[in-house]
N, C-alpha and C positions, 0 to 999 in steps of 0.2 A: 717774285711778285707777291704782294700782299693779298690776303683774302678780300679786302675791300676792293682792290683794283680788279681782281678776277670776277667777283660777283657783279661789280658795276658793268663790266663788259657783257656779261650774260643778260643783265637787265636791259642794257641798251639794245641788243639784238632782238630780244623778245618784245621790247617796246615798239620797235620799228615794225616787227611782224604784226603786232596788234593794230598798229596804225593803218596798215595797208590791207588788213584782212577783209573788211567789208567792201571797200571800193574795188579791190583786185578780184575778190570772189564774185562780185556782181558783174565785173567786166567779163570774166571767163564764162559766166552763165549767159551773158548776152551774145558771146561768140557762138555758142552752140544753139541758142534759141533763135538766132537771126535767120530770116528767110532770104536774105540778100547776100550776094557774093561780090567781092571786090573785083576790080578789073583784072588784077593779077591772077586771082583765083579762076575767073572765067576763062582767061587765056590758057591757064594750065589745064583746065578741064577739056577745052577744045583740042589741045595738043595730045592729051592722053586718052581721049574718047570717053571720059567719065560724064555721066548724066547726073548733075548735082540735085536734080529734082526727084530722082528715084530713091527708094529706100530698100533695105535688105532685111530678110529674115535672119535669125541668129545663126543658122548654119552657113548662109552665104557670107555673113559678116565674118565668121570665124575662118572660112576658107580664104577670104581676102587677107586676113591677118596672117594666116599660115603661108599662103602663096607669097605675100610680100616679104615675110621673114626668110623663107627658104631661098628666094631669089637674092635677097640681100646677103645672105651667108655665102652663096656661091660667088657673087660678084666680089665681095670682100676677100674671100679665100683666094680668088684668082689674082687680085691686086697684090696680096701679100706674097704669093708664090712668084709673081713676075716682077717684083719690085726692082731688081737690079737692072732690068731693061727699060725702066721708065724714067722720065725726066725727074729732076730734083730728088734722085735717090741718094745723093751725097756719098756714093761709094758703098751703101748698104747692100748686102747680098739678099738673096731670096730667103724668106722665113721658112724654117723646116716644116715638113708636112703636118706633123702632129701639133706643132705650136701654132701653125696657121689655122688648123682646124679649131683649136681651142680659142684663139683670138677672134676669129670670125664669129663664132657662136657667142663669145663673150660680149662683143660690142653690139651685136644685133639684138641680143636679149636684154640689153640695158644693164648687164652685169659688170662689164669692164674689168674683169679679173685679168691680171697680167702675169704671165710666167716669164716675162722678158724685161730687160732694161730699156725704157723708151728711147733714150738718146743714143743707145748703142745698137739698136735693132731697126728702128723705123726711119725711113726717109721722109722728107717734107711732104711729098705728094701723097704718100700713104697716110700720113697723119691728117692731112687736110681733106683729101677726096675720099678717103676710106673711113678712118676712125671718127673724125669730127662730124662727117655727114651722118654716121650712125648714131652719134650722140644726140642729134636732133630728132631723127625719125624714130629711134627706139623709144625715146621719151614720149613722142607724140602717140605711139601705139598704146602705151599704158594709159594715157589720158583718154584716148578714144574709147578704150574698153570700159573705163570707169563711166564715161558719159553714156555709153550704150546701156549699162546697168541702171543708171539713173533714169533713163528713158523707160526702161522696162518697169520700174517702180511707179513712174508717173503716168504711164498710159493705161488705157482700159480697152479690153477686147481688141487688141491690135496684133497683127502678125509681124510687125516691123519694129526694129530698134535703131534705125538710122542708116547712114551710109558711111562705111569705113573710110572710103577715099575722101569724102568731104570732111569728115572729122579729122583725119590725118592732115589734110591740107590746111584747114583752118588753124589747127594747133600750131603747126610750124610757122605759118605766115603771120598770124595775128597775136600769138603769145610768145613763142620761143625766140623767133628772129628779132623782133623789136627790142626785147629786153637784153638779148645777147649783144646786139650792136651798141646799145647805150653803155652797158657795163664793160664791154671790151675797150671802148674808148677811155672810160674811167680807169680801168686797170692799167692801160698803157701809161696814162698820166701819173699813176702811183708807182710806176717802176717795173711792172711786169713786162718781160721782153716780148716782142712780136716782130719778127723780121724773117728774111730768107737768107741769113748769113750763116754759112757752114761753121763748124767748130774752128776756133782760132787758137793757135799755140802761141803764148806770149811768155816773155821772160819776167820772172818775179824779182822784186827788190831785195829779197833775202835768199840765201842758200847758194850764193856764188854765181858765176857767169853762166854756168850750164843749167841752172835751175829754171824750169819752165812749168807752165800751167795751161791746161786746155780750158778755154772759155766756150761753152756751148751756145748756140744760137737757134732760132727757129720761131715759127708762128705759134707762140704759146698763149698769149693773152686771149686770143679769139677762141682757143680751145679750152682754156681754163674756165671761162665763164659758163659755157654750155655743159662742161663736165659737172659743174655744181648745180646749175639751174635745172638740168634734166636728171638730177640724181644719178649720174653716170659714174664718174669717179676715175676713169682712166687717166693716168698721169703722163704728161709729155716727157717728164723726167722720172728716173727710177725712184728718186726721193719723194716724188709726188708733191703734195702741198706743203712739205717741209723744205722744199728746194728754195733757196733765196731768190732765184730768178723767177719763180712762180708765185711766191708769197714773200715779197721783199720787206714787208712791215706788218705790224699788228692790225692796221686798218684793213689791209687786203685779207688777212686771216679772218677778221670778223665779217667782212663782206662775203667771203666764201661760205661761212656758216649761214648767213642771211639768205644767200641764194639757194643753199641746200634745202632750207625749210620753207622757202617762199611759196612755191606752188602747192606742195602737199598740205601746208597749214591753211591755205586759202580755199582749197577744194571743198571742204565741208560747207562753206558759205555758198559755193556754186551749187552743191547738192541741195541745200535748203531752198535756194531760189528756184531751181528747176523742178522740184517736186511740189512747190507751192507751200512750203512750211519751213520758214526760217528757224523755228524752234528746234526742229530736228537737226538742222545744220549745227546749231549751238551744242546740242547734246552729243553729236559725233565728235565735235571739236573738244568737248569736255572730257570724253574718254581718252582721246589722243593726248591731251594735255596732262591728264593724270598719270598715264604711263611715262610720259617724258619727264615730268618732275620727279617721280619716284626713281627712275633710272639715273638721272643726272645727280640727284642727291646721293644715291648709293655709290656711284663711281667717284664723286668728289671726296666723300668721306673715306672710302677705302684707300684712295691714292694719296690723301694728305695725312693718314695715320702714321705717326712716327713710331714704328714698332721694332726697328732694328738699329744697331749702331750706325750703319751706313746711312739710313734715311734720316736719323737724328742729326748726323754731321752735315748732311746736304740740305736739311730743312724740309725735305720732302723726297718722295721716290722719283728721282729725276732721270734715271736711266731710260733711254729711248724716248724722252719727251722733247717737245719743242722748247728748248731752253731759252730762246729769244722771247717767248711770250709767257711762259710759266705753266705750272701744273694744272691750274683750274681751266684756263683756255684750252689746254690740250685735252682735258677731260670733256669739256664742252663740245669740242670738235669730234671727239671719239664717240660720244653719245649721239650726236646729231647724225654722224655718218652711218652708225649701226642701227639706229631707229628709222632711218630711211634706207633706200636701196642704193646708197652712194658708196663707192669703193675708195673715195679719196681719204687720205690720212695725213695728219701732220705730226703723228707720233706712232711709235711701234707698239701695237696692241699686245704683242708677245711680252713686252717688258712691264706690263701692268701687273699688279698683284694677282694672286690666284683668284680671289673673289672678284676683283675689279675686272679681270679678263673674262670671268664667268658671266658677269652682268652684261658685258658687251656681246658675248655669244647669245645670251638669253634675249637681248634686244632683237637679234635677227631671228631667233627661234619663235618669237611671238608672231612672226610673219611680217615684221617690219611695218607695223600698222600705226605707229605713233610718232610722226604722222605718216610714215611709210614713203615709198617712192612716188614719183609723179604718176598719178592715176592708180597704180597698183596698191598704194597705201589706202586710198579711199575704198576701192572695191574689196580689199582684204578686210578693212574695218567693217564695212557693211555686211560682209559674210559672218564675221564674229557677232555682230549685232543680231543677225537673223538667228544664229544658233542660240544666243542668249534669250531671245524672245521665245524660241521653241522650248527651251528648258523651263522657262517660267510658265508656259502653257501646260506643260506636263505636270507641273506642281499644283496648278489650280484646276486641272481637269477640263480644259476647254481648248478649242482649236486656236493656235497662236496666229497672230496677224502682225504685220509690219507695214505701216503706212496704208492700212486697209487691205493689204494683199495677204491672202491665206498662205500659210506655210504648211504645206502638206507633205506627203511622202516624197514626191519628185523634188520639191524645193529643198527639203532638208538633206536629201541624198546628195544633191549637187553641192550644197553648202559644205557638207561633211567632206566631200571629195576635195574641195579646195583646201580645206584645213589639213587633210591627211597626206596629200601628195608630197609636200616638201619634207615633213618628218620622215616619211618612208625613204626618200632619196638620201637624206642626211644620215640616218642610222644605218641603212644598208650600205651606203658608200663608205662610211667610216669602218664598218665591220669588214668589208671586202679589202679595204686598204691596209688594215692591220694584219691581214693574213696573206696578202698578195706577195709572191716572191720578189724580193728586191725593193719593195716599197718602203720598208723600214729604213733603208739606206738614205732616204730623203729627209729623215727626221734629225733635227739637230740635237734634241734632248732625248736620245733613245733610252727606253726602259724606265721612263719617269712619267708621272701624271701630266707634266707639261708636254711631253712628246705626244701623248694621246690628244691633248688640247690642240696641238698644231694640226693634226689630221681632222679632228672634229670641227675646228674653226673653218678649215678650207672647204669642207663639204657643206657646212652651214652657210658660208658666204656664197658658194656657187649655187646651191639649190634655191636659196632665197633671192638670187639675182642681186646680191650686194656687191661683191667684188673686192672688198677690203681683205688684206692679208694679215695673218697673225705674225708673220716673219718667222724665220727659223726653218721653215719647210721648203725644201727644194722641189718646187712643183713642175719644173721644166724637165719632165721625163715623159716617155711615151705613155706610161700608165696614168699618171696624174693629168697630163694634157687631155687624154681621151676620156677618162672617168669624170673629171670635172666638167669637160665640155658637154658630155651627155647629161650630167646633172643640171647644168645651166639650161640646156635646151628643153628638157622635160619639165624642169621647174618653172619655166616661163610659159610654154605653150599649153601644157595640160591644165593648169589653173585657169588660164584665159578661156579655154574651151568650156570648162564648167561654169565660169562666170557668165559667159554669153548665153549658154543654155539656160541658166537661171534667169537672165534678163528676158529671154524669150518666154519662159514659163510665167513670169510675172506680168509681162505685157499682155498676154492672152487672157488674163483674169479681169474681172470687173472689180471696182473698189467697194468694199463692204463698209457700211456705216458703223462708226464706233458705238459700242454699248457700254453700260456701266461696268461690265466685267472685262472690258478690253484693257490690256496693260498700256498705260501711257508711255510712249517711247520717246518722250522729249523732256522728262523730268529727272531729278537727281537719282531716284531709285533705279531708273533704267541705266544711267551712267555707271552706278555702282555695280549693278548686276553684270553689265558688259565687261567692265574691268575685271571682275571676279572670274567670269567665264574665260576670258583671254588668258589670265594668269594660270588658272587651274588646268586648262587644256595643255598649255605649254609645260607646266610643272609635271604633270602626270606623264607626258610623253618623253620629256628629256631629262627628268631628274636622275634616273639611274646612270646615264652616261655623263652627266655633269658631276655626279658624285665621284665617278672614277677619275675625272680629269680636274677641272678647276677647283671644285670644292675640296677634293682631296689635297690638292696643292696648297690651297689656302689654309688648311688645318695643320699642315706640316710645321 
């Protein structure tokens, strides 16, 4: 594929995202600002005993998130363990305890890390009633938390930040379900399979009379859409979005990228509308776009550099790439999936160059804020913006403010906690894994910088709730299933707790009037400072381990 074709595809997707940014962002703001419930929502509230007119303090809101998540983990774990006794199991046996533990946490935390092969492990009922359902509600949880933080910034002298159950219900019914239905029909029309037909063994036209091939079936299109739209990433097939039955053509591949970026890139507009300052929404979008363009440029350049005889002969570094679509679309997909919390892949990140793979890891180490996961990307970016404003306040010797809200000791402590939780999990997990007896046996490239990168990528992906895999690491062991499961659980719930506490602290404040000394948080200077703070924090935290892994490999 030529450079022109690849860049044209990128511009097409980005152009479509730009076209829907304002109307879709406004629509989502309307969903959460509305005081009316639909008939379906009202019926759901009556059946579940939810009072849609009541609001919650931040602690109650978090307990609702925590309770919902823990119950979801227990139910999904039970479904996985009892799979062989349930209908539509298609002969699949129960999932092993440690793998069921890992998988249940993975899908409930919107990580969708998979230490199993989808078509060989999961029955249709497990896929639909277990994994697909969590694809919807885990995405909705992230959006609900982001909306709660926005309310905290927008309200004055309030004890309340909304109602989790209302936010969850509205997100699923008004945003995720309608888009998923439309795109699922579109995907089926484009050739993505969606049926309840078990695997079929057919004879091939080549290889003699005994040559056969297994053709898998299943309800894939309906799951493929929400896996991307909700920045989930769990693959129905082991080959994920590189499987020809999941992505039969380039149009579906581009639609996948569009869905991955759709909600995260529109949420800054939602933020601007809800806080009453669209300029701030544009500023946050500007920070996200800057990170995205820098990362995409770096990966495309590193992966198209013809530095070895093999890459010169092939025309590019094609190992592990989606050869049907080309090197640039593969890089576009890889950057999109690692800058959001989407574990979907259409190329093996382990096959990227040392520097290219390092950039993909750095994307996640930033906290996946550009534009990040659905909801989690926005609240992560707002936390980085708060830290940036605080740093600027220290430089000029005045109390920092963001949207008229004072950033004091409590606020900066909570913001710092959000930023420090995942690096702690990543670095501690990687260190333990390198020393744990037998863990090294899971590494494909033992004793090399690439082997360290395999472990580092796994814990980075898990702790940041991404879910994409570097490949090469056998993560289906008791140690990795347990360690990565705990990293996913803590990496999801601990930051959410701090973010909701931050929302409560902001909501209790009154809004201060801007003065001549107030840092404008909607201008290019603010965008530049926030980009700088985001890069510096990640560089200082992860540079040593990146130097031992991907940077070392890239310099060899």
